[in-house]
NURODREN-836868 format. One record per residue (C-alpha): residue in three letters; y, x negated, z; residue number from 1; chain. Coordinates in nm, 3 decimals, decimal comma, always signed. Example, Ala and Ser with C-alpha at 12.3 -4.5 7.8 and 13.67 -1.06 7.14 Angstrom:
<mikes>
MIKE|ala|-0,450|-1,230|+0,780|1|A
MIKE|ser|-0,106|-1,367|+0,714|2|A
</mikes>
This chain:
<mikes>
MIKE|unk|-5,926|-0,040|-4,385|1|A
MIKE|unk|-5,992|+0,005|-4,016|2|A
MIKE|unk|-6,320|+0,188|-4,078|3|A
MIKE|unk|-6,477|-0,142|-4,173|4|A
MIKE|unk|-6,395|-0,278|-3,824|5|A
MIKE|unk|-6,573|+0,010|-3,653|6|A
MIKE|unk|-6,870|+0,010|-3,896|7|A
MIKE|unk|-6,939|-0,345|-3,794|8|A
MIKE|unk|-6,942|-0,232|-3,430|9|A
MIKE|unk|-7,182|+0,056|-3,495|10|A
MIKE|unk|-7,451|-0,139|-3,677|11|A
MIKE|unk|-7,658|-0,013|-3,630|12|A
MIKE|unk|-7,778|+0,384|-3,536|13|A
MIKE|unk|-8,384|+1,355|-2,758|14|A
MIKE|unk|-8,011|+1,397|-2,684|15|A
MIKE|unk|-8,061|+1,433|-2,308|16|A
MIKE|unk|-7,813|+1,217|-2,122|17|A
MIKE|unk|-7,976|+0,949|-1,907|18|A
MIKE|unk|-8,282|+0,906|-2,135|19|A
MIKE|unk|-8,418|+0,552|-2,143|20|A
MIKE|unk|-8,377|+0,410|-2,492|21|A
MIKE|unk|-8,652|+0,220|-2,672|22|A
MIKE|unk|-8,389|+0,027|-2,870|23|A
MIKE|unk|-8,065|-0,100|-2,725|24|A
MIKE|unk|-7,787|-0,264|-2,929|25|A
MIKE|unk|-7,513|-0,477|-2,765|26|A
MIKE|unk|-7,190|-0,552|-2,959|27|A
MIKE|unk|-6,984|-0,838|-2,829|28|A
MIKE|unk|-6,625|-0,955|-2,859|29|A
MIKE|unk|-6,734|-1,196|-3,133|30|A
MIKE|unk|-6,826|-0,890|-3,345|31|A
MIKE|unk|-6,490|-0,729|-3,267|32|A
MIKE|unk|-6,309|-1,041|-3,384|33|A
MIKE|unk|-6,513|-1,046|-3,707|34|A
MIKE|unk|-6,451|-0,678|-3,770|35|A
MIKE|unk|-6,081|-0,721|-3,712|36|A
MIKE|unk|-6,064|-1,004|-3,966|37|A
MIKE|unk|-6,238|-0,781|-4,222|38|A
MIKE|unk|-6,006|-0,491|-4,164|39|A
MIKE|unk|-5,658|-0,648|-4,141|40|A
MIKE|unk|-5,596|-0,707|-4,511|41|A
MIKE|unk|-5,705|-0,349|-4,595|42|A
MIKE|unk|-5,496|-0,212|-4,305|43|A
MIKE|unk|-5,190|-0,401|-4,428|44|A
MIKE|unk|-5,234|-0,245|-4,770|45|A
MIKE|unk|-5,253|+0,100|-4,611|46|A
MIKE|unk|-4,945|+0,050|-4,399|47|A
MIKE|unk|-4,752|-0,077|-4,699|48|A
MIKE|unk|-4,781|+0,276|-4,837|49|A
MIKE|unk|-4,548|+0,411|-4,563|50|A
MIKE|unk|-4,291|+0,633|-4,727|51|A
MIKE|unk|-3,925|+0,602|-4,644|52|A
MIKE|unk|-3,738|+0,903|-4,787|53|A
MIKE|unk|-3,406|+0,886|-4,969|54|A
MIKE|unk|-3,102|+0,890|-4,744|55|A
MIKE|unk|-2,768|+1,056|-4,827|56|A
MIKE|unk|-2,471|+1,173|-4,632|57|A
MIKE|unk|-2,099|+1,165|-4,577|58|A
MIKE|unk|-1,882|+0,967|-4,340|59|A
MIKE|unk|-1,526|+1,082|-4,357|60|A
MIKE|unk|-1,439|+1,066|-4,726|61|A
MIKE|unk|-1,723|+0,822|-4,806|62|A
MIKE|unk|-2,027|+0,974|-4,966|63|A
MIKE|unk|-2,337|+0,754|-4,977|64|A
MIKE|unk|-2,690|+0,768|-5,114|65|A
MIKE|unk|-2,985|+0,528|-5,059|66|A
MIKE|unk|-3,267|+0,577|-5,306|67|A
MIKE|unk|-3,580|+0,402|-5,439|68|A
MIKE|unk|-3,662|+0,277|-5,088|69|A
MIKE|unk|-4,001|+0,109|-5,069|70|A
MIKE|unk|-4,187|-0,155|-4,866|71|A
MIKE|unk|-4,227|-0,478|-5,054|72|A
MIKE|unk|-4,429|-0,669|-4,794|73|A
MIKE|unk|-4,604|-0,569|-4,476|74|A
MIKE|unk|-4,725|-0,876|-4,290|75|A
MIKE|unk|-4,918|-0,850|-3,966|76|A
MIKE|unk|-4,869|-1,191|-3,807|77|A
MIKE|unk|-5,088|-1,128|-3,506|78|A
MIKE|unk|-5,361|-0,879|-3,428|79|A
MIKE|unk|-5,619|-0,832|-3,156|80|A
MIKE|unk|-5,916|-0,604|-3,098|81|A
MIKE|unk|-6,051|-0,570|-2,745|82|A
MIKE|unk|-6,289|-0,339|-2,561|83|A
MIKE|unk|-6,131|-0,070|-2,349|84|A
MIKE|unk|-6,375|-0,012|-2,060|85|A
MIKE|unk|-6,505|+0,342|-2,045|86|A
MIKE|unk|-6,315|+0,449|-2,360|87|A
MIKE|unk|-6,374|+0,237|-2,664|88|A
MIKE|unk|-6,158|-0,027|-2,823|89|A
MIKE|unk|-5,786|-0,116|-2,837|90|A
MIKE|unk|-5,631|-0,243|-3,160|91|A
MIKE|unk|-5,299|-0,424|-3,117|92|A
MIKE|unk|-5,063|-0,532|-3,400|93|A
MIKE|unk|-4,792|-0,775|-3,296|94|A
MIKE|unk|-4,501|-0,964|-3,464|95|A
MIKE|unk|-4,523|-0,744|-3,771|96|A
MIKE|unk|-4,269|-0,833|-4,038|97|A
MIKE|unk|-4,167|-0,582|-4,302|98|A
MIKE|unk|-3,947|-0,628|-4,611|99|A
MIKE|unk|-3,787|-0,311|-4,748|100|A
MIKE|unk|-3,595|-0,286|-5,081|101|A
MIKE|unk|-3,389|-0,006|-5,230|102|A
MIKE|unk|-3,070|+0,094|-5,411|103|A
MIKE|unk|-2,741|+0,223|-5,280|104|A
MIKE|unk|-2,461|+0,425|-5,432|105|A
MIKE|unk|-2,121|+0,518|-5,284|106|A
MIKE|unk|-1,825|+0,734|-5,376|107|A
MIKE|unk|-1,487|+0,707|-5,207|108|A
MIKE|unk|-1,217|+0,920|-5,370|109|A
MIKE|unk|-1,203|+0,784|-5,724|110|A
MIKE|unk|-1,401|+0,469|-5,639|111|A
MIKE|unk|-1,767|+0,454|-5,735|112|A
MIKE|unk|-1,986|+0,157|-5,649|113|A
MIKE|unk|-2,356|+0,072|-5,644|114|A
MIKE|unk|-2,603|-0,207|-5,585|115|A
MIKE|unk|-2,927|-0,288|-5,412|116|A
MIKE|unk|-3,021|-0,378|-5,057|117|A
MIKE|unk|-3,295|-0,557|-4,861|118|A
MIKE|unk|-3,396|-0,475|-4,505|119|A
MIKE|unk|-3,603|-0,714|-4,297|120|A
MIKE|unk|-3,781|-0,566|-3,996|121|A
MIKE|unk|-3,901|-0,818|-3,739|122|A
MIKE|unk|-4,095|-0,779|-3,414|123|A
MIKE|unk|-4,268|-0,447|-3,494|124|A
MIKE|unk|-4,571|-0,386|-3,271|125|A
MIKE|unk|-4,826|-0,106|-3,252|126|A
MIKE|unk|-5,116|-0,032|-3,018|127|A
MIKE|unk|-5,402|+0,208|-3,108|128|A
MIKE|unk|-5,670|+0,325|-2,863|129|A
MIKE|unk|-6,000|+0,410|-3,028|130|A
MIKE|unk|-6,237|+0,640|-2,843|131|A
MIKE|unk|-6,609|+0,585|-2,892|132|A
MIKE|unk|-6,868|+0,855|-2,816|133|A
MIKE|unk|-7,174|+1,023|-2,958|134|A
MIKE|unk|-7,201|+1,367|-3,117|135|A
MIKE|unk|-7,467|+1,633|-3,080|136|A
MIKE|unk|-7,663|+1,500|-3,375|137|A
MIKE|unk|-7,710|+1,165|-3,203|138|A
MIKE|unk|-7,468|+0,983|-3,430|139|A
MIKE|unk|-7,179|+0,760|-3,314|140|A
MIKE|unk|-6,840|+0,933|-3,309|141|A
MIKE|unk|-6,497|+0,774|-3,323|142|A
MIKE|unk|-6,155|+0,921|-3,280|143|A
MIKE|unk|-5,796|+0,807|-3,229|144|A
MIKE|unk|-5,711|+0,842|-2,861|145|A
MIKE|unk|-5,339|+0,752|-2,870|146|A
MIKE|unk|-5,092|+0,519|-3,032|147|A
MIKE|unk|-4,757|+0,362|-2,947|148|A
MIKE|unk|-4,520|+0,146|-3,149|149|A
MIKE|unk|-4,188|-0,030|-3,122|150|A
MIKE|unk|-3,952|-0,226|-3,345|151|A
MIKE|unk|-3,750|-0,536|-3,259|152|A
MIKE|unk|-3,473|-0,637|-3,498|153|A
MIKE|unk|-3,363|-0,470|-3,821|154|A
MIKE|unk|-3,147|-0,683|-4,054|155|A
MIKE|unk|-2,974|-0,541|-4,367|156|A
MIKE|unk|-2,847|-0,736|-4,664|157|A
MIKE|unk|-2,647|-0,569|-4,944|158|A
MIKE|unk|-2,629|-0,691|-5,300|159|A
MIKE|unk|-2,321|-0,593|-5,502|160|A
MIKE|unk|-2,024|-0,380|-5,388|161|A
MIKE|unk|-1,726|-0,451|-5,177|162|A
MIKE|unk|-1,759|-0,631|-4,848|163|A
MIKE|unk|-1,588|-0,349|-4,657|164|A
MIKE|unk|-1,898|-0,133|-4,718|165|A
MIKE|unk|-2,125|-0,362|-4,517|166|A
MIKE|unk|-2,042|-0,239|-4,169|167|A
MIKE|unk|-2,056|+0,128|-4,284|168|A
MIKE|unk|-2,391|+0,087|-4,448|169|A
MIKE|unk|-2,542|-0,107|-4,165|170|A
MIKE|unk|-2,461|+0,176|-3,930|171|A
MIKE|unk|-2,602|+0,446|-4,157|172|A
MIKE|unk|-2,908|+0,263|-4,275|173|A
MIKE|unk|-3,055|+0,091|-3,970|174|A
MIKE|unk|-3,129|+0,396|-3,759|175|A
MIKE|unk|-3,300|+0,610|-4,039|176|A
MIKE|unk|-3,515|+0,317|-4,154|177|A
MIKE|unk|-3,614|+0,229|-3,796|178|A
MIKE|unk|-3,697|+0,597|-3,728|179|A
MIKE|unk|-3,896|+0,637|-4,049|180|A
MIKE|unk|-4,110|+0,330|-3,967|181|A
MIKE|unk|-4,167|+0,428|-3,605|182|A
MIKE|unk|-4,247|+0,786|-3,712|183|A
MIKE|unk|-4,514|+0,675|-3,964|184|A
MIKE|unk|-4,672|+0,356|-3,827|185|A
MIKE|unk|-4,892|+0,533|-3,567|186|A
MIKE|unk|-5,000|+0,826|-3,782|187|A
MIKE|unk|-5,106|+0,581|-4,058|188|A
MIKE|unk|-5,316|+0,372|-3,813|189|A
MIKE|unk|-5,464|+0,682|-3,651|190|A
MIKE|unk|-5,544|+0,836|-3,989|191|A
MIKE|unk|-5,736|+0,523|-4,083|192|A
MIKE|unk|-5,938|+0,551|-3,758|193|A
MIKE|unk|-6,005|+0,925|-3,801|194|A
MIKE|unk|-6,121|+0,877|-4,160|195|A
MIKE|unk|-6,424|+0,693|-4,021|196|A
MIKE|unk|-6,564|+1,006|-3,860|197|A
MIKE|unk|-6,689|+1,163|-4,190|198|A
MIKE|unk|-6,848|+0,830|-4,279|199|A
MIKE|unk|-7,036|+0,823|-3,946|200|A
MIKE|unk|-7,164|+1,176|-4,015|201|A
MIKE|unk|-7,358|+1,030|-4,312|202|A
MIKE|unk|-7,538|+0,768|-4,103|203|A
MIKE|unk|-7,915|+0,826|-4,101|204|A
MIKE|unk|-8,065|+0,889|-3,757|205|A
MIKE|unk|-8,423|+0,880|-3,895|206|A
MIKE|unk|-8,594|+0,608|-4,090|207|A
MIKE|unk|-8,906|+0,709|-4,291|208|A
MIKE|unk|-9,188|+0,456|-4,265|209|A
MIKE|unk|-9,441|+0,625|-4,501|210|A
MIKE|unk|-9,596|+0,965|-4,553|211|A
MIKE|unk|-9,711|+0,972|-4,187|212|A
MIKE|unk|-9,438|+0,837|-3,963|213|A
MIKE|unk|-9,066|+0,826|-3,921|214|A
MIKE|unk|-8,844|+0,661|-3,655|215|A
MIKE|unk|-8,586|+0,853|-3,458|216|A
MIKE|unk|-8,274|+0,639|-3,426|217|A
MIKE|unk|-8,044|+0,893|-3,270|218|A
MIKE|unk|-7,823|+0,792|-2,977|219|A
MIKE|unk|-7,961|+0,915|-2,646|220|A
MIKE|unk|-7,662|+0,823|-2,430|221|A
MIKE|unk|-7,289|+0,779|-2,479|222|A
MIKE|unk|-7,179|+0,421|-2,551|223|A
MIKE|unk|-7,136|+0,201|-2,242|224|A
MIKE|unk|-6,821|-0,005|-2,273|225|A
MIKE|unk|-6,705|-0,291|-2,055|226|A
MIKE|unk|-6,447|-0,561|-2,096|227|A
MIKE|unk|-6,687|-0,790|-2,284|228|A
MIKE|unk|-6,938|-0,573|-2,467|229|A
MIKE|unk|-7,046|-0,228|-2,583|230|A
MIKE|unk|-7,404|-0,106|-2,549|231|A
MIKE|unk|-7,553|+0,161|-2,774|232|A
MIKE|unk|-7,877|+0,334|-2,667|233|A
MIKE|unk|-8,108|+0,447|-2,952|234|A
MIKE|unk|-8,413|+0,660|-2,904|235|A
MIKE|unk|-8,628|+0,426|-3,109|236|A
MIKE|unk|-8,936|+0,650|-3,116|237|A
MIKE|unk|-9,197|+0,705|-3,387|238|A
MIKE|unk|-9,289|+1,064|-3,477|239|A
MIKE|unk|-9,539|+1,219|-3,708|240|A
MIKE|unk|-9,335|+1,368|-3,993|241|A
MIKE|unk|-9,312|+1,740|-3,945|242|A
MIKE|unk|-9,501|+1,733|-3,613|243|A
MIKE|unk|-9,288|+1,584|-3,339|244|A
MIKE|unk|-9,507|+1,528|-3,036|245|A
MIKE|unk|-9,413|+1,320|-2,735|246|A
MIKE|unk|-9,670|+1,060|-2,626|247|A
MIKE|unk|-9,821|+1,069|-2,274|248|A
MIKE|unk|-9,596|+0,780|-2,169|249|A
MIKE|unk|-9,223|+0,721|-2,153|250|A
MIKE|unk|-8,980|+0,439|-2,223|251|A
MIKE|unk|-8,893|+0,227|-1,922|252|A
MIKE|unk|-8,546|+0,086|-1,835|253|A
MIKE|unk|-8,410|-0,165|-2,087|254|A
MIKE|unk|-8,137|-0,415|-2,009|255|A
MIKE|unk|-7,992|-0,736|-2,163|256|A
MIKE|unk|-7,948|-1,079|-2,015|257|A
MIKE|unk|-7,577|-1,154|-1,980|258|A
MIKE|unk|-7,523|-1,326|-2,315|259|A
MIKE|unk|-7,230|-1,298|-2,554|260|A
MIKE|unk|-7,265|-1,601|-2,787|261|A
MIKE|unk|-7,370|-1,387|-3,084|262|A
MIKE|unk|-7,210|-1,088|-3,244|263|A
MIKE|unk|-7,495|-0,859|-3,162|264|A
MIKE|unk|-7,810|-0,833|-2,953|265|A
MIKE|unk|-8,095|-0,589|-3,010|266|A
MIKE|unk|-8,361|-0,513|-2,746|267|A
MIKE|unk|-8,675|-0,348|-2,875|268|A
MIKE|unk|-8,907|-0,222|-2,601|269|A
MIKE|unk|-9,287|-0,195|-2,583|270|A
MIKE|unk|-9,242|+0,181|-2,608|271|A
MIKE|unk|-9,112|+0,144|-2,971|272|A
MIKE|unk|-9,440|-0,009|-3,088|273|A
MIKE|unk|-9,667|+0,197|-2,861|274|A
MIKE|unk|-9,517|+0,520|-2,990|275|A
MIKE|unk|-9,607|+0,400|-3,342|276|A
MIKE|unk|-9,964|+0,332|-3,231|277|A
MIKE|unk|-9,978|+0,684|-3,080|278|A
MIKE|unk|-9,862|+0,850|-3,401|279|A
MIKE|unk|-10,091|+0,658|-3,638|280|A
MIKE|unk|-10,393|+0,700|-3,413|281|A
MIKE|unk|-10,349|+1,076|-3,386|282|A
MIKE|unk|-10,299|+1,094|-3,762|283|A
MIKE|unk|-10,635|+0,917|-3,812|284|A
MIKE|unk|-10,461|+0,637|-4,001|285|A
MIKE|unk|-10,597|+0,349|-3,788|286|A
MIKE|unk|-10,916|+0,313|-3,987|287|A
MIKE|unk|-11,052|+0,113|-4,271|288|A
MIKE|unk|-11,360|+0,153|-4,489|289|A
MIKE|unk|-11,527|-0,176|-4,574|290|A
MIKE|unk|-11,765|-0,222|-4,863|291|A
MIKE|unk|-11,936|-0,529|-5,004|292|A
MIKE|unk|-11,694|-0,540|-5,296|293|A
MIKE|unk|-11,417|-0,633|-5,052|294|A
MIKE|unk|-11,599|-0,949|-4,941|295|A
MIKE|unk|-11,531|-1,266|-5,147|296|A
MIKE|unk|-11,812|-1,325|-5,401|297|A
MIKE|unk|-11,850|-1,685|-5,273|298|A
MIKE|unk|-11,941|-1,564|-4,924|299|A
MIKE|unk|-12,310|-1,594|-4,821|300|A
MIKE|unk|-12,252|-1,296|-4,588|301|A
MIKE|unk|-12,285|-0,964|-4,770|302|A
MIKE|unk|-12,236|-0,612|-4,648|303|A
MIKE|unk|-12,591|-0,517|-4,728|304|A
MIKE|unk|-12,920|-0,450|-4,547|305|A
MIKE|unk|-13,048|-0,776|-4,692|306|A
MIKE|unk|-12,798|-0,971|-4,479|307|A
MIKE|unk|-12,826|-0,750|-4,171|308|A
MIKE|unk|-13,208|-0,747|-4,165|309|A
MIKE|unk|-13,187|-1,105|-4,040|310|A
MIKE|unk|-13,036|-0,963|-3,721|311|A
MIKE|unk|-13,200|-0,618|-3,731|312|A
MIKE|unk|-13,557|-0,657|-3,864|313|A
MIKE|unk|-13,630|-0,285|-3,901|314|A
MIKE|unk|-13,371|-0,251|-4,176|315|A
MIKE|unk|-13,607|-0,431|-4,418|316|A
MIKE|unk|-13,858|-0,153|-4,379|317|A
MIKE|unk|-13,620|+0,143|-4,348|318|A
MIKE|unk|-13,355|+0,062|-4,603|319|A
MIKE|unk|-13,452|-0,245|-4,810|320|A
MIKE|unk|-13,196|-0,416|-5,035|321|A
MIKE|unk|-12,924|-0,156|-5,001|322|A
MIKE|unk|-12,549|-0,191|-4,982|323|A
MIKE|unk|-12,383|-0,078|-4,667|324|A
MIKE|unk|-12,052|+0,091|-4,569|325|A
MIKE|unk|-11,870|+0,010|-4,244|326|A
MIKE|unk|-11,604|+0,243|-4,112|327|A
MIKE|unk|-11,383|+0,076|-3,854|328|A
MIKE|unk|-11,149|+0,305|-3,663|329|A
MIKE|unk|-10,957|+0,335|-3,335|330|A
MIKE|unk|-11,100|+0,537|-3,047|331|A
MIKE|unk|-10,767|+0,558|-2,869|332|A
MIKE|unk|-10,415|+0,432|-2,936|333|A
MIKE|unk|-10,375|+0,055|-2,922|334|A
MIKE|unk|-10,166|-0,069|-2,630|335|A
MIKE|unk|-9,904|-0,344|-2,675|336|A
MIKE|unk|-9,780|-0,556|-2,390|337|A
MIKE|unk|-9,500|-0,812|-2,384|338|A
MIKE|unk|-9,464|-1,099|-2,141|339|A
MIKE|unk|-9,226|-1,393|-2,185|340|A
MIKE|unk|-9,310|-1,562|-2,518|341|A
MIKE|unk|-9,625|-1,363|-2,565|342|A
MIKE|unk|-9,728|-1,027|-2,725|343|A
MIKE|unk|-10,085|-0,899|-2,689|344|A
MIKE|unk|-10,237|-0,577|-2,822|345|A
MIKE|unk|-10,552|-0,422|-2,677|346|A
MIKE|unk|-10,752|-0,220|-2,929|347|A
MIKE|unk|-11,047|+0,007|-2,848|348|A
MIKE|unk|-11,236|+0,106|-3,161|349|A
MIKE|unk|-11,571|+0,156|-3,320|350|A
MIKE|unk|-11,756|+0,036|-3,630|351|A
MIKE|unk|-11,975|+0,312|-3,784|352|A
MIKE|unk|-12,229|+0,164|-4,033|353|A
MIKE|unk|-12,422|+0,339|-4,306|354|A
MIKE|unk|-12,675|+0,244|-4,572|355|A
MIKE|unk|-12,570|+0,359|-4,918|356|A
MIKE|unk|-12,874|+0,531|-5,060|357|A
MIKE|unk|-12,959|+0,527|-5,437|358|A
MIKE|unk|-12,812|+0,875|-5,479|359|A
MIKE|unk|-12,487|+0,745|-5,318|360|A
MIKE|unk|-12,534|+0,949|-5,000|361|A
MIKE|unk|-12,497|+0,777|-4,666|362|A
MIKE|unk|-12,766|+0,715|-4,406|363|A
MIKE|unk|-12,628|+0,648|-4,060|364|A
MIKE|unk|-12,749|+0,318|-3,911|365|A
MIKE|unk|-12,562|+0,238|-3,585|366|A
MIKE|unk|-12,221|+0,256|-3,415|367|A
MIKE|unk|-12,074|-0,050|-3,245|368|A
MIKE|unk|-11,801|-0,015|-2,984|369|A
MIKE|unk|-11,523|-0,268|-3,029|370|A
MIKE|unk|-11,305|-0,411|-2,755|371|A
MIKE|unk|-11,046|-0,626|-2,929|372|A
MIKE|unk|-10,751|-0,836|-2,806|373|A
MIKE|unk|-10,502|-0,968|-3,059|374|A
MIKE|unk|-10,184|-1,172|-3,043|375|A
MIKE|unk|-9,871|-1,071|-3,238|376|A
MIKE|unk|-9,604|-1,301|-3,379|377|A
MIKE|unk|-9,277|-1,116|-3,457|378|A
MIKE|unk|-9,038|-1,207|-3,733|379|A
MIKE|unk|-8,748|-1,062|-3,931|380|A
MIKE|unk|-8,709|-0,985|-4,304|381|A
MIKE|unk|-8,363|-0,863|-4,375|382|A
MIKE|unk|-8,299|-0,571|-4,140|383|A
MIKE|unk|-8,671|-0,510|-4,085|384|A
MIKE|unk|-8,884|-0,623|-3,794|385|A
MIKE|unk|-9,206|-0,768|-3,927|386|A
MIKE|unk|-9,500|-0,955|-3,777|387|A
MIKE|unk|-9,854|-1,084|-3,805|388|A
MIKE|unk|-10,167|-1,060|-3,592|389|A
MIKE|unk|-10,436|-1,305|-3,478|390|A
MIKE|unk|-10,764|-1,228|-3,301|391|A
MIKE|unk|-10,800|-1,345|-2,945|392|A
MIKE|unk|-11,125|-1,179|-2,859|393|A
MIKE|unk|-11,371|-0,937|-3,022|394|A
MIKE|unk|-11,622|-0,776|-2,788|395|A
MIKE|unk|-11,923|-0,572|-2,912|396|A
MIKE|unk|-12,144|-0,315|-2,737|397|A
MIKE|unk|-12,381|-0,053|-2,861|398|A
MIKE|unk|-12,241|+0,289|-2,912|399|A
MIKE|unk|-12,537|+0,453|-3,081|400|A
MIKE|unk|-12,837|+0,343|-3,291|401|A
MIKE|unk|-13,022|+0,562|-3,543|402|A
MIKE|unk|-13,268|+0,286|-3,631|403|A
MIKE|unk|-13,395|+0,185|-3,289|404|A
MIKE|unk|-13,286|-0,083|-3,040|405|A
MIKE|unk|-13,151|-0,431|-3,131|406|A
MIKE|unk|-12,939|-0,698|-2,976|407|A
MIKE|unk|-12,573|-0,644|-3,065|408|A
MIKE|unk|-12,472|-0,999|-2,978|409|A
MIKE|unk|-12,646|-1,119|-3,292|410|A
MIKE|unk|-12,385|-0,935|-3,502|411|A
MIKE|unk|-12,090|-1,112|-3,333|412|A
MIKE|unk|-12,051|-1,368|-3,615|413|A
MIKE|unk|-12,069|-1,109|-3,888|414|A
MIKE|unk|-11,805|-0,884|-3,725|415|A
MIKE|unk|-11,584|-1,187|-3,663|416|A
MIKE|unk|-11,613|-1,274|-4,029|417|A
MIKE|unk|-11,536|-0,920|-4,151|418|A
MIKE|unk|-11,237|-0,892|-3,920|419|A
MIKE|unk|-11,092|-1,227|-4,027|420|A
MIKE|unk|-11,149|-1,191|-4,403|421|A
MIKE|unk|-11,084|-0,818|-4,457|422|A
MIKE|unk|-10,940|-0,628|-4,161|423|A
MIKE|unk|-10,665|-0,866|-4,043|424|A
MIKE|unk|-10,524|-0,936|-4,397|425|A
MIKE|unk|-10,490|-0,561|-4,462|426|A
MIKE|unk|-10,317|-0,502|-4,125|427|A
MIKE|unk|-10,088|-0,802|-4,176|428|A
MIKE|unk|-9,998|-0,677|-4,526|429|A
MIKE|unk|-9,898|-0,346|-4,371|430|A
MIKE|unk|-9,694|-0,519|-4,100|431|A
MIKE|unk|-9,518|-0,734|-4,363|432|A
MIKE|unk|-9,353|-0,413|-4,490|433|A
MIKE|unk|-9,165|-0,413|-4,162|434|A
MIKE|unk|-9,008|-0,161|-3,924|435|A
MIKE|unk|-8,653|-0,078|-4,037|436|A
MIKE|unk|-8,392|-0,129|-3,763|437|A
MIKE|unk|-8,081|+0,088|-3,744|438|A
MIKE|unk|-7,844|-0,036|-4,009|439|A
MIKE|unk|-7,533|+0,021|-4,208|440|A
MIKE|unk|-7,510|-0,031|-4,585|441|A
MIKE|unk|-7,373|-0,369|-4,686|442|A
MIKE|unk|-7,417|-0,517|-4,339|443|A
MIKE|unk|-7,682|-0,783|-4,291|444|A
MIKE|unk|-7,812|-1,017|-4,019|445|A
MIKE|unk|-7,706|-1,385|-4,021|446|A
MIKE|unk|-7,920|-1,653|-3,856|447|A
MIKE|unk|-8,114|-1,413|-3,628|448|A
MIKE|unk|-8,340|-1,542|-3,355|449|A
MIKE|unk|-8,625|-1,359|-3,182|450|A
MIKE|unk|-8,744|-1,408|-2,826|451|A
MIKE|unk|-9,018|-1,218|-2,641|452|A
MIKE|unk|-8,906|-1,111|-2,296|453|A
MIKE|unk|-9,075|-0,914|-2,018|454|A
MIKE|unk|-9,149|-0,574|-2,175|455|A
MIKE|unk|-8,908|-0,610|-2,467|456|A
MIKE|unk|-8,826|-0,812|-2,776|457|A
MIKE|unk|-8,474|-0,952|-2,799|458|A
MIKE|unk|-8,300|-1,030|-3,130|459|A
MIKE|unk|-7,977|-1,229|-3,118|460|A
MIKE|unk|-7,780|-1,234|-3,444|461|A
MIKE|unk|-7,446|-1,255|-3,620|462|A
MIKE|unk|-7,371|-1,013|-3,898|463|A
MIKE|unk|-7,209|-1,030|-4,239|464|A
MIKE|unk|-7,037|-0,748|-4,427|465|A
MIKE|unk|-7,062|-0,774|-4,805|466|A
MIKE|unk|-6,845|-0,560|-5,038|467|A
</mikes>
């Protein structure tokens, strides 16, 4: 039915008007055309259920009764769906042909006669205006905003009975059948539109990432509708579950290039990812404990004082032949920046190192400050935004030493090795799980492409609805 049309358009999905979104979705005329194709067969089936009541009456001494009236076929020869600027969408049905069948019975004095009849209705048209908005929960809202209809020609054909009845029946049948159709076409179409509202109420405006974070996908502004597209502004912000705290930065303006070749465009701003970094940093989740067991057995580099004493001689005397523990963690939230065809992330962290004593307690050795630059490559997996990281630069400096002075530059190779073999694979495994984008059940991306723009990521895609 018509709800499928609008669901396609809302694929998706702070309530202060004028808030900059971190995620913007643009729906184009191509999506409207696809949604209309999905919905027409179901809409025809709904309209075929129009009820035409029995008709009976008297004209002079002729008593008549028309019963068992039903619609055999309801064929929408032409339909269009277009944006209505500032309001929503306009659905037009044109050249609708309807075939009606029923039975007739007549009594004139002592004469009784009966038979069947067929009515063909040609040139019926209807126009429905669909209003798009957002409700107070941040979900899309849809409502019928008016409907009009008209009927062209009504042709009646009787089967059985005397020919003198034809003109009488034509006069009595045409007007009631025309009136019944006109009276019910618009309410049926409007009812199909309004039935979508409860479905939209069930759309999730939050997406849980894990036990730490969730994404707020509520609408922050009413839909913006022009002649060629509709824009939906989603908050697109990560929050700590149960502890919503705004970061010390805000989302900037977000706009699309003028493109309409695909059904849908999604713009994901830097703020989306930086709000995630803010949440995970404050939760203490941007850390990893590295032990020697995590290093491949074939590696000549071990996380032990035996390896590190080659760079820090005093370890041989202080903590000979002991395994080590390295705790790598962020000192402040990582910062992601997007420029055309490039994504870089600046990470400020520290590596706290310890010797593992024979009684399993930890002896602090030194703390290295880390200044890291990484490149990110975005990708898509279903309706999730995924990606992978590569190291550009890893800078070291001394944070604190509990074992005396030493030259930190000698540890550059070891830290590069640990980052490449252990840290990055774990981060990339997490990123492979993906960030869920606002979605509707049974709707999927088709041939999506991703481009990195200035301060945002743009996804261009068609969509497919699967029953």
